[in-house]
N, C-alpha and C positions, 0 to 999 in steps of 0.2 A: 464609503466605507466606514464604520465603524471603528471604535477604540477597537472592539474586541473582533475582530478582523469579518463582521456581519454583512453582505451588503445590507447599503439603506438604501431605500426605495424614495425617491420623490419626486411632487407629481408640481414644479417649478412651476411656476405663478395659477396654482389653483389654490385654491380657500375651501374651505370644507364649509357642508350647509350648515354645521354650528355656527357661523359667522353672520352673526344681524343683516341683515341688509347689503349694504355694497360698502363695507366697510374695507380699510385700506390699514387702518392700523388699531395695535392693541398697547394696551398695559396692563402690569398684574398692578390689584386692587389691596391686597392680601400682604401685612408688613414683611413677612416673613420670605415671599416671592424674589426673584432673580428682578435687581437693580428698581425693581419696587414706586411704583409711582412714574417712571421712565415713560415713553411712546414708543415702539418703536414698528416696521414697518413690515406687514405679514408677507411675506415669499411667496407660501404657497401650504403646502402641506406633508408632510412623511412617515413613512412606518417605521416606526423603531423598532428592530427584533430585538431578540433573547429578554421578553420578561416569560415568566413560566403560564401564561393569558395567550399570547401570543401575538404579534405584532404591537406592537401602542401606536395609535393614532397622534400623531403632536403636530403644532401650528410650527412650520419655517419663518425667524424673524429675524428682521436683521435694523439694531438700532442707528444711528445719526454716526454715529463714529467708528461703524464697520462693525460691529462686534454679531456676532449672529447667538442664536441657544438654539436650540426645542424644547417649546414648553408642552407639556401634555394636554390635550381636548375634551379630555372629559375630567373633572375637578372645580371646571370656574377659576373664579376669582379674580375675572377680567375684565376689561370694561374694551369696547370697541367703537371704533370713530372712523367718520368716512373724514382721510387730508387730515395733518397736521393741525396740532392747535397753535391758536394765533400765541 
């Protein structure tokens, strides 16, 4: 459930076709991105309700410290990779 009371649909463990190859991790590369430059695990995708244009497809991500977030699929500014960097 979102903080506005709308139901949240999460496809746990399924990552959108917009993710290249078999990527398991994502990071924001634009400087204004939340925790830009930090790698996070892709946990799945979600459809966030309540937007004028309809549900917004997002990546459900989790940082190593357990913080989770939703990043819009559209808009880009992400780098993807399989596994955590060494």
